[in-house]
DRENGUKOL-668558 format. One record per residue (C-alpha): x, y, z. Coordinates in Angstrom, 2 decimals. Layout:
N
> X, Y, Z
...
//
This chain:
177
> 83.78, 110.30, 86.61
> 84.65, 106.61, 86.84
> 87.46, 105.22, 89.19
> 90.52, 102.98, 87.94
> 87.90, 99.95, 88.36
> 85.55, 101.77, 86.14
> 82.91, 102.32, 88.92
> 80.89, 105.68, 89.06
> 81.52, 107.82, 92.08
> 77.82, 108.94, 92.26
> 75.43, 106.37, 93.60
> 78.03, 104.03, 94.95
> 76.71, 101.64, 97.43
> 78.33, 100.87, 100.48
> 79.84, 97.45, 101.49
> 77.34, 94.82, 101.92
> 76.82, 93.44, 105.59
> 76.93, 89.62, 104.22
> 79.94, 87.81, 103.85
> 79.47, 86.75, 100.15
> 78.15, 90.29, 99.39
> 81.50, 91.84, 100.90
> 83.50, 89.54, 99.07
> 81.99, 90.56, 95.86
> 82.30, 94.23, 96.56
> 86.03, 94.08, 97.46
> 87.05, 91.45, 94.93
> 87.63, 94.16, 91.88
> 90.11, 96.05, 94.33
> 92.47, 93.19, 95.39
> 95.10, 93.48, 92.74
> 95.39, 97.14, 93.75
> 95.26, 96.31, 97.23
> 98.11, 93.90, 96.84
> 100.19, 95.98, 94.32
> 100.03, 98.87, 96.87
> 100.90, 96.70, 99.92
> 103.92, 95.09, 98.03
> 105.37, 98.68, 97.30
> 104.78, 100.35, 100.57
> 106.06, 97.44, 102.66
> 109.20, 95.77, 100.88
> 110.06, 92.55, 102.84
> 106.64, 92.14, 104.23
> 104.12, 89.48, 103.39
> 101.91, 91.56, 101.07
> 99.14, 88.88, 101.09
> 99.20, 89.19, 105.20
> 98.94, 93.07, 104.78
> 95.78, 92.39, 102.37
> 94.21, 90.32, 104.77
> 94.80, 92.40, 107.66
> 93.37, 95.42, 105.54
> 90.11, 93.27, 104.68
> 89.55, 92.43, 108.16
> 89.67, 96.03, 109.39
> 87.76, 97.07, 106.06
> 85.07, 94.28, 107.47
> 84.85, 95.75, 110.90
> 84.83, 99.13, 109.85
> 82.40, 98.74, 106.86
> 79.58, 100.60, 108.67
> 81.86, 103.84, 108.61
> 82.27, 103.82, 104.86
> 81.03, 107.18, 103.04
> 80.58, 107.17, 99.74
> 80.36, 111.18, 99.58
> 84.10, 110.95, 100.67
> 85.65, 108.91, 98.40
> 85.34, 105.94, 96.26
> 85.44, 101.98, 97.38
> 88.96, 101.65, 96.05
> 90.19, 104.74, 97.67
> 88.76, 103.44, 101.32
> 90.21, 100.19, 100.88
> 93.53, 101.56, 99.48
> 93.76, 103.84, 102.51
> 92.99, 100.82, 104.91
> 95.74, 98.94, 103.04
> 98.25, 101.79, 103.26
> 97.82, 101.82, 106.86
> 98.32, 98.26, 107.24
> 101.37, 98.53, 105.26
> 102.75, 100.99, 107.33
> 102.09, 99.05, 110.82
> 103.43, 96.09, 109.14
> 106.80, 98.10, 108.34
> 107.02, 99.32, 112.02
> 106.46, 95.66, 113.29
> 109.62, 94.59, 110.97
> 112.90, 94.29, 112.82
> 115.69, 96.22, 111.66
> 118.09, 94.41, 109.52
> 115.31, 92.22, 108.13
> 115.33, 90.19, 104.93
> 117.88, 91.46, 102.35
> 118.39, 90.43, 98.67
> 120.61, 87.71, 97.94
> 123.23, 87.71, 95.35
> 122.67, 85.78, 92.08
> 125.71, 83.51, 91.37
> 126.66, 81.37, 88.26
> 127.48, 77.84, 87.95
> 131.20, 78.97, 88.42
> 130.18, 80.46, 91.99
> 131.02, 84.09, 91.10
> 128.08, 86.82, 91.28
> 126.16, 87.43, 87.76
> 125.65, 90.92, 86.51
> 122.20, 91.70, 85.59
> 121.63, 95.18, 84.25
> 117.80, 94.72, 84.31
> 118.07, 94.02, 88.00
> 120.68, 96.70, 88.64
> 118.43, 99.50, 87.21
> 115.34, 98.23, 89.00
> 117.29, 98.26, 92.21
> 118.50, 101.73, 91.40
> 114.93, 102.99, 90.97
> 113.72, 101.22, 94.01
> 116.53, 102.59, 95.95
> 115.91, 106.26, 94.75
> 112.10, 105.90, 95.68
> 112.90, 104.56, 98.89
> 114.81, 107.83, 99.56
> 111.70, 110.04, 98.99
> 109.81, 111.19, 101.63
> 106.97, 109.00, 103.31
> 104.56, 111.31, 101.79
> 106.10, 111.52, 98.26
> 106.43, 107.71, 98.25
> 103.01, 107.19, 99.19
> 101.80, 109.37, 96.43
> 104.19, 107.72, 93.65
> 103.03, 104.22, 94.77
> 99.55, 105.03, 94.70
> 99.47, 107.10, 91.39
> 102.12, 105.06, 89.46
> 102.23, 101.53, 90.76
> 98.56, 101.28, 91.99
> 97.07, 103.09, 88.91
> 95.18, 105.37, 90.90
> 93.78, 108.51, 89.57
> 94.60, 112.06, 91.30
> 91.45, 112.14, 93.03
> 91.82, 108.59, 94.53
> 95.30, 109.00, 95.24
> 94.07, 112.16, 97.42
> 91.64, 110.08, 99.05
> 94.23, 107.67, 100.15
> 96.33, 110.21, 101.41
> 93.72, 112.33, 103.11
> 94.70, 115.66, 101.40
> 93.45, 117.65, 98.42
> 94.06, 116.89, 94.59
> 96.54, 120.09, 94.24
> 98.43, 118.64, 97.18
> 98.96, 115.28, 95.44
> 100.01, 116.97, 92.38
> 102.60, 119.33, 94.03
> 103.94, 116.05, 96.01
> 104.15, 114.18, 92.69
> 105.93, 117.00, 91.03
> 108.38, 117.40, 93.80
> 108.89, 113.68, 93.49
> 109.61, 113.58, 90.11
> 112.08, 116.39, 90.51
> 113.98, 114.51, 93.29
> 113.98, 111.43, 91.32
> 115.32, 113.01, 88.19
> 118.04, 114.26, 90.36
> 118.74, 110.97, 92.16
> 118.60, 108.78, 88.73
> 120.52, 111.33, 86.78
> 123.37, 109.15, 84.76
> 126.68, 110.91, 84.16
> 129.02, 109.84, 81.55
//
């Protein structure tokens, strides 16, 4: 069964011990790592999070076990951990969105931005576990198996968590007219 990057689960090699080999090994996963970091640590620098995750992966490359998951799941689990640490380091009341003003100085209504903010706000109201499952599955485009590996749980738990999250999001985003 191939993963999101097309690599087979069986016979996956561990990370190479040399720098150029390691870079080539992680390169296919960088976009997903950055996407997950941006989703999990809103307001933090996602590039810094990815760099921390890569440094951690390099330091722990001997601990990679292909029988426990794919390279992308291993790297994304490290990225998720680094994103949680970045959120903890952020001070309360950090950066906030500024209003967009028109030429006359008044706020501009942006329905597309408002809708995205509603969805983001609804996702942020999910439990940390539900948010991680949603971010991995829908935003990082991981399979159920890879999401389970990132979360450290069974595939059934991921399916249940995603179902609960979708139910909660339907309630939160329900439009009343």
